C-alpha positions as CSV (number, residue, x, y, z in Angstrom):
1,M,-22.4,37.2,176.2
2,S,-22.1,41.0,175.2
3,T,-24.6,42.9,173.2
4,K,-24.3,45.1,170.7
5,I,-26.3,47.0,168.0
6,L,-26.6,46.1,164.1
7,I,-27.0,48.1,162.2
8,Q,-27.8,48.1,157.8
9,G,-27.3,51.0,156.3
10,G,-28.9,52.9,153.6
11,P,-33.3,53.7,154.4
12,A,-34.1,57.0,155.0
13,L,-35.1,58.4,158.2
14,H,-39.4,58.6,158.4
15,G,-42.0,60.0,160.6
16,E,-42.2,60.9,164.3
17,V,-39.9,60.6,167.0
18,S,-40.6,62.4,170.7
19,V,-37.5,63.2,172.6
20,S,-37.8,62.0,176.2
21,G,-36.2,64.1,179.7
22,M,-32.6,65.5,179.3
23,K,-29.8,63.5,181.7
24,N,-27.9,66.2,182.3
25,A,-30.7,67.4,184.4
26,A,-32.4,64.4,186.6
27,L,-29.0,63.4,187.6
28,P,-28.6,66.8,189.5
29,I,-32.3,67.3,190.4
30,L,-32.2,63.6,192.0
31,F,-29.3,64.5,194.1
32,A,-30.7,67.6,194.9
33,S,-33.7,65.8,196.4
34,I,-31.5,65.0,199.0
35,L,-31.9,68.5,200.0
36,V,-35.3,68.9,200.0
37,N,-36.3,65.9,203.4
38,D,-39.6,65.7,201.4
39,T,-41.6,63.6,198.9
40,C,-40.7,64.8,194.9
41,T,-43.2,63.6,192.1
42,L,-40.4,63.9,189.4
43,E,-41.7,63.9,185.3
44,N,-40.7,63.1,182.5
45,I,-37.4,61.2,183.9
46,P,-35.4,58.6,181.1
47,A,-35.4,55.2,181.5
48,V,-31.0,55.7,181.2
49,S,-28.7,53.2,182.7
50,D,-26.6,56.3,184.2
51,I,-30.7,57.3,186.1
52,A,-30.6,53.4,186.8
53,I,-27.4,53.7,189.1
54,S,-28.2,56.8,190.5
55,L,-31.4,55.9,192.0
56,D,-28.8,52.9,193.8
57,I,-27.4,54.8,194.7
58,L,-30.0,57.0,196.6
59,R,-31.3,54.0,197.8
60,Q,-29.1,52.7,199.3
61,M,-28.8,55.8,201.4
62,G,-32.5,55.5,202.6
63,A,-34.4,57.2,199.8
64,E,-37.8,55.1,199.3
65,V,-38.4,55.5,195.0
66,S,-40.9,54.2,193.6
67,Y,-42.3,54.7,190.2
68,L,-45.4,55.4,189.1
69,T,-45.4,55.2,185.2
70,P,-42.3,54.5,183.0
71,T,-41.7,58.0,183.2
72,T,-42.8,59.7,186.1
73,L,-40.9,58.6,189.6
74,R,-42.2,59.7,194.0
75,I,-38.9,60.3,195.8
76,D,-38.8,60.1,199.2
77,T,-35.9,61.4,201.4
78,R,-36.7,62.4,204.6
79,G,-35.7,58.9,205.6
80,M,-31.8,59.6,204.4
81,T,-28.5,60.0,206.4
82,D,-25.3,61.1,206.9
83,V,-24.1,57.9,205.7
84,S,-21.2,57.6,202.3
85,A,-22.7,57.2,198.7
86,P,-22.4,53.6,197.8
87,Y,-18.1,53.5,196.6
88,E,-19.0,50.7,193.0
89,L,-21.8,52.5,192.4
90,A,-20.6,56.5,192.7
91,K,-18.3,55.5,190.8
92,K,-19.6,54.8,188.0
93,L,-20.8,57.7,186.9
94,R,-19.2,61.1,186.7
95,G,-23.2,63.2,188.6
96,S,-22.2,61.4,191.6
97,T,-19.6,64.8,192.3
98,Y,-23.3,66.4,193.0
99,L,-23.7,64.4,196.0
100,M,-21.1,66.1,197.8
101,G,-23.2,69.4,197.4
102,A,-26.3,68.2,198.7
103,Q,-24.8,66.5,201.1
104,L,-23.0,68.7,202.4
105,G,-26.3,71.6,202.4
106,R,-28.1,69.4,204.1
107,F,-25.7,67.2,206.4
108,G,-22.8,69.6,207.2
109,K,-20.6,66.5,205.7
110,A,-20.3,64.2,202.7
111,T,-17.6,61.6,202.2
112,V,-18.1,60.4,198.4
113,G,-15.6,58.2,196.2
114,W,-14.0,59.7,193.5
115,P,-16.7,60.8,190.2
116,G,-16.6,58.3,187.0
117,G,-18.1,58.9,184.0
118,C,-17.2,58.8,180.7
119,D,-13.6,59.1,180.0
120,F,-12.9,62.7,177.8
121,G,-9.6,63.0,179.5
122,N,-8.6,65.5,182.4
123,R,-11.6,66.4,184.9
124,P,-10.1,69.1,187.7
125,L,-12.3,69.6,190.7
126,D,-10.4,72.7,191.7
127,Q,-13.6,74.5,191.5
128,H,-15.5,72.6,193.0
129,M,-13.3,73.2,196.1
130,K,-12.5,76.4,195.9
131,G,-17.0,77.0,195.7
132,F,-17.2,74.5,198.9
133,D,-14.3,76.0,200.9
134,A,-15.5,79.7,200.6
135,L,-18.1,78.7,202.2
136,G,-16.8,77.0,205.1
137,A,-16.0,72.8,204.3
138,T,-12.8,72.2,204.6
139,V,-11.8,69.3,202.4
140,T,-9.4,66.0,202.5
141,T,-8.5,63.0,200.3
142,D,-7.0,60.1,200.7
143,S,-7.7,56.2,199.4
144,G,-10.0,57.1,196.5
145,F,-12.7,59.1,198.5
146,I,-13.4,63.3,199.5
147,H,-13.9,64.0,202.4
148,L,-16.1,67.4,203.4
149,K,-16.9,68.6,206.8
150,S,-18.7,71.9,207.8
151,E,-18.3,72.5,211.7
152,S,-21.6,75.2,211.7
153,R,-24.0,76.0,208.7
154,L,-23.2,76.6,205.6
155,K,-22.3,80.6,205.1
156,G,-22.9,82.7,202.4
157,S,-20.2,83.5,199.3
158,S,-18.6,85.1,196.2
159,I,-17.3,82.6,194.3
160,F,-15.9,83.5,191.4
161,F,-14.4,80.2,188.6
162,D,-11.7,80.7,187.0
163,V,-12.5,78.5,184.6
164,V,-17.2,77.8,183.3
165,S,-18.1,75.3,184.9
166,V,-21.5,72.9,184.6
167,G,-20.1,70.6,187.8
168,A,-18.9,73.1,190.0
169,T,-22.1,75.6,189.5
170,V,-24.4,72.6,190.2
171,N,-22.9,72.1,193.5
172,V,-22.6,75.4,194.8
173,I,-26.2,75.6,193.8
174,L,-26.3,72.6,196.4
175,A,-24.2,73.2,199.1
176,S,-25.8,77.2,198.9
177,V,-29.1,76.2,199.1
178,L,-29.7,75.9,202.6
179,A,-26.8,77.7,204.1
180,E,-27.3,81.5,205.9
181,G,-26.7,84.5,204.2
182,L,-25.5,85.1,200.6
183,T,-23.4,83.7,197.7
184,V,-23.2,85.2,194.7
185,I,-21.2,82.5,192.3
186,D,-19.9,85.0,189.2
187,N,-19.3,83.2,185.1
188,A,-21.3,80.4,186.7
189,A,-22.3,78.3,184.2
190,R,-25.4,78.8,182.0
191,E,-26.8,75.3,180.6
192,P,-30.4,75.0,180.5
193,H,-30.5,71.6,183.2
194,I,-28.2,74.9,185.3
195,V,-32.3,76.4,184.6
196,D,-34.3,73.3,185.6
197,L,-32.1,72.9,189.0
198,A,-32.8,75.8,189.8
199,N,-36.1,76.2,188.8
200,F,-36.3,72.9,190.9
201,L,-35.7,74.4,194.0
202,N,-37.4,77.2,193.4
203,S,-39.9,75.1,193.9
204,C,-39.1,73.4,196.5
205,G,-39.3,76.4,198.7
206,A,-35.4,77.9,197.4
207,N,-34.3,81.7,196.2
208,I,-32.4,81.1,193.4
209,T,-32.2,84.4,190.7
210,G,-30.2,84.1,188.0
211,A,-29.8,80.8,186.2
212,G,-28.8,81.4,182.9
213,T,-26.6,84.3,183.2
214,S,-23.2,84.0,185.2
215,V,-24.0,85.6,187.9
216,I,-26.5,82.9,190.3
217,K,-27.1,84.2,193.1
218,V,-28.9,82.3,195.9
219,R,-30.3,83.5,199.0
220,G,-30.4,80.9,201.8
221,V,-33.6,79.6,203.5
222,E,-33.9,77.2,206.3
223,R,-35.7,73.9,205.0
224,L,-37.3,73.1,201.2
225,H,-40.9,72.1,200.5
226,G,-41.7,68.4,198.0
227,C,-42.8,69.2,194.7
228,T,-43.9,67.5,191.4
229,Y,-41.7,68.9,188.9
230,S,-40.7,68.1,184.8
231,I,-37.0,67.6,183.7
232,I,-36.4,68.5,180.1
233,P,-36.2,67.7,177.5
234,D,-33.0,66.6,176.1
235,M,-31.5,69.3,174.0
236,I,-28.5,66.3,173.4
237,E,-31.0,63.4,172.5
238,A,-32.9,66.0,169.8
239,G,-29.8,66.8,167.9
240,T,-28.8,63.4,167.2
241,F,-32.6,63.4,166.2
242,M,-31.8,66.5,163.7
243,V,-28.3,65.7,162.1
244,A,-29.6,61.3,162.1
245,A,-32.1,62.1,159.9
246,A,-29.7,64.8,158.0
247,A,-27.2,62.3,157.4
248,T,-29.7,59.8,156.3
249,G,-31.2,62.7,153.8
250,G,-34.5,61.1,156.0
251,T,-37.4,64.0,157.2
252,V,-38.4,63.5,160.8
253,R,-40.2,65.4,162.6
254,I,-38.9,66.3,166.0
255,R,-41.9,66.8,169.1
256,N,-40.7,67.6,172.6
257,V,-38.4,69.5,171.8
258,I,-37.5,73.4,173.3
259,P,-36.0,74.7,170.5
260,K,-34.2,77.7,172.2
261,H,-32.0,75.3,173.8
262,V,-30.5,73.7,170.2
263,E,-30.0,77.2,168.6
264,S,-26.3,76.1,168.0
265,I,-27.4,73.4,166.5
266,T,-30.0,74.1,164.7
267,A,-27.7,77.0,163.1
268,K,-25.0,74.4,161.4
269,L,-27.5,72.1,159.8
270,C,-29.1,75.1,157.9
271,E,-25.2,75.8,156.9
272,M,-25.3,72.9,155.6
273,G,-28.0,73.1,153.9
274,V,-30.8,71.1,155.7
275,T,-33.9,72.4,156.3
276,V,-35.1,73.3,159.9
277,K,-38.9,74.6,160.8
278,E,-39.8,75.3,163.7
279,E,-43.9,74.1,164.4
280,E,-46.5,74.0,167.1
281,G,-43.3,76.0,169.9
282,D,-41.9,72.1,170.8
283,T,-41.7,70.6,168.0
284,L,-39.1,70.3,164.7
285,L,-39.8,69.5,161.5
286,V,-36.1,68.2,159.6
287,K,-35.3,68.1,156.0
288,G,-32.3,66.6,154.5
289,Q,-30.8,67.0,151.2
290,S,-28.0,65.0,149.2
291,S,-26.0,67.0,149.5
292,Y,-24.9,69.6,152.0
293,R,-21.9,72.5,152.3
294,N,-18.6,71.7,154.6
295,V,-18.5,73.7,158.2
296,N,-16.5,74.3,161.0
297,I,-17.2,73.7,164.2
298,Q,-15.8,74.7,167.6
299,T,-17.6,73.4,171.6
300,L,-18.2,76.1,174.0
301,P,-20.2,76.5,177.0
302,Y,-23.4,77.1,176.1
303,P,-24.8,79.3,174.2
304,G,-22.3,78.1,171.8
305,F,-22.0,74.6,170.0
306,P,-22.6,71.8,172.9
307,T,-19.3,69.6,173.6
308,D,-21.7,66.8,173.0
309,M,-23.1,67.3,169.9
310,H,-19.7,67.3,167.8
311,P,-18.9,63.2,168.0
312,Q,-22.4,63.2,166.4
313,F,-21.4,66.1,163.6
314,A,-18.4,64.0,162.7
315,P,-19.9,61.4,160.5
316,L,-22.2,64.6,158.6
317,L,-18.9,66.2,158.0
318,C,-17.3,63.4,156.3
319,L,-20.6,62.9,153.6
320,A,-19.8,66.7,152.9
321,N,-18.6,68.4,150.2
322,G,-15.5,69.9,150.5
323,V,-13.2,70.5,153.6
324,S,-14.8,71.0,157.0
325,C,-13.1,71.3,161.1
326,I,-14.3,70.8,164.8
327,Q,-12.3,72.7,167.5
328,E,-12.7,71.3,170.5
329,G,-12.6,73.6,173.1
330,I,-13.9,71.9,176.1
331,W,-11.9,67.8,176.1
332,E,-9.2,66.7,174.8
333,H,-10.2,63.0,174.5
334,R,-13.3,63.6,173.3
335,F,-11.7,63.0,169.9
336,R,-11.1,58.8,170.2
337,Y,-13.9,57.9,167.5
338,V,-12.1,59.2,164.9
339,N,-10.2,56.4,164.3
340,E,-13.4,53.9,164.7
341,L,-15.5,56.0,161.7
342,R,-12.3,55.3,159.6
343,K,-12.2,51.8,159.6
344,M,-15.6,52.9,158.1
345,G,-14.6,54.2,155.5
346,A,-13.7,58.4,156.3
347,T,-10.9,60.4,155.9
348,V,-10.2,62.8,159.2
349,V,-7.1,64.4,160.3
350,L,-6.5,65.0,164.2
351,D,-4.2,67.2,164.9
352,S,-4.6,68.0,169.0
353,R,-7.9,68.9,169.4
354,T,-8.9,70.1,166.1
355,A,-10.3,67.1,163.6
356,T,-10.3,67.8,159.8
357,F,-12.9,65.9,157.6
358,V,-11.9,65.4,154.3
359,G,-15.5,65.2,153.2
360,G,-17.1,63.8,149.6
361,G,-16.5,60.4,150.1
362,K,-19.0,57.6,151.2
363,L,-19.4,55.9,154.4
364,Y,-19.0,51.1,154.6
365,G,-20.7,49.3,157.3
366,A,-18.1,47.7,159.6
367,P,-17.4,46.9,163.0
368,V,-16.9,48.9,165.1
369,D,-16.5,50.3,169.1
370,A,-18.4,53.1,170.9
371,M,-15.9,54.7,174.0
372,D,-18.0,57.1,175.2
373,L,-21.7,57.3,175.3
374,R,-21.4,60.2,172.8
375,A,-18.7,58.0,170.0
376,G,-21.5,55.9,170.0
377,A,-24.7,57.8,169.3
378,A,-21.9,58.7,166.7
379,L,-21.2,55.8,165.1
380,I,-24.8,55.1,164.7
381,I,-25.2,57.8,162.7
382,A,-22.2,56.5,160.8
383,G,-23.8,52.7,160.6
384,L,-27.0,54.6,159.5
385,A,-25.4,56.3,156.1
386,A,-23.6,53.6,155.8
387,E,-23.1,51.5,152.9
388,G,-23.8,47.5,154.2
389,K,-23.9,46.6,157.9
390,T,-22.9,48.1,161.2
391,E,-21.6,46.5,164.6
392,I,-21.7,48.2,167.3
393,S,-19.8,47.1,170.8
394,G,-19.8,49.1,173.3
395,V,-23.3,50.1,173.7
396,D,-23.3,50.5,177.3
397,Y,-22.3,53.9,176.6
398,I,-24.5,54.5,174.7
399,Y,-27.8,53.4,176.7
400,R,-25.6,55.3,180.0
401,G,-28.1,58.6,177.8
402,Y,-30.8,58.0,175.2
403,D,-33.8,56.4,176.0
404,N,-34.0,53.1,174.3
405,I,-33.0,54.5,171.1
406,V,-32.5,52.1,169.5
407,E,-36.6,51.2,168.7
408,K,-36.9,55.4,168.3
409,L,-34.2,54.9,165.3
410,A,-37.0,51.8,164.0
411,G,-39.6,53.2,164.4
412,L,-38.3,56.7,162.1
413,G,-37.6,53.1,159.7
414,A,-33.8,52.3,160.4
415,C,-32.4,48.7,160.2
416,I,-31.7,48.3,163.5
417,Q,-31.4,46.0,165.8
418,E,-30.2,45.0,169.5
419,V,-28.6,41.2,169.3
420,T,-26.8,39.3,172.3
421,V,-24.0,37.8,171.0
422,P,-21.4,35.0,172.8
423,D,-18.2,36.6,174.1
424,A,-15.1,35.7,171.8
425,V,-13.2,32.7,173.2
426,P,-9.3,33.1,172.5
427,V,-7.4,31.7,170.4
428,D,-5.6,29.5,172.3
429,G,-8.6,28.2,174.1
430,R,-8.4,30.0,177.8
431,H,-10.1,32.2,179.3
């Protein structure tokens, strides 16, 4: 049996929706709890499969985890040991890389299986290793595992990243929080989830300054303590609902948003002719219309336009007047959704890291396959705006990062449902 999402396109989205906690903030904070060696209460946790896998990893390593409410959990890492993370679980998500910095920081050593996650092409760990080496750890690899070890307490250092890397920035922060002395991270990532991680660790007694800028300073402390902390709202989920409202010509009030985090998304929507109004500090009102202007998009590290919102804009560009372009500046394999959009009638020309969308036409429902998390979100938006029925396979990718997205969209008037269907049987009858 397999799960699919069925969408009958056409209805405009109307109503209110609340954004869940950010998966990309929750993951590093969950693994950062290893360093705390105490009990933490974490609020606004999204119900997505990547979080469930992360909690299973922590449990198997000795942590005690319990949910107090559907979005609040208590995690006690006092009983954790320096055992290796379960390989079969760690390889399922990219965020398992954060186990390296967290275990190294607490235990002085770590063994982690090579991480998994969505396939966006080459996602090297060289900047992570550069940081660990600068702090005094030795790094070796064999048989799909990464081994880190420090013979003594890690020592602060100055680290300049050759490229901006969210993962490497997170890992060096994790490894240096309990290190001796001052660590300076130059050319650091500036994303909101970097700031959220630093705020969480500071709430536990860490001394981190500069998060949200390109230079982060971490002054090592002797120990951390537990705290209660609430995860920031998911800017990518908010952006996805913003584009869905525009693509269907609807009017949607999106609550639990930090407007500053979605400024680049808001700017592109307004450039196309969408109305976006800020209300009450944490609410955005998005009003679509029947016709949109073409735009060009280039993805960049934050505060530039996020690569995680690039696929969701693609269906909207198919509907806009004229020719639009998306230039992908982060991941070379981001465009794997293009062939699926073509099945729905899109005219897209792909050249290396640039896609050109010939707009002004219509999208039509079709059987399509989600190739990764954000590609799946793009296909949902395409299905909502299309004529006829769209059947999306590969929905496990979508559930990695979207909390109850089917239910939330249905609450806005979308004709969308999740169905379980028998797996196809080969023509010759063999399995």
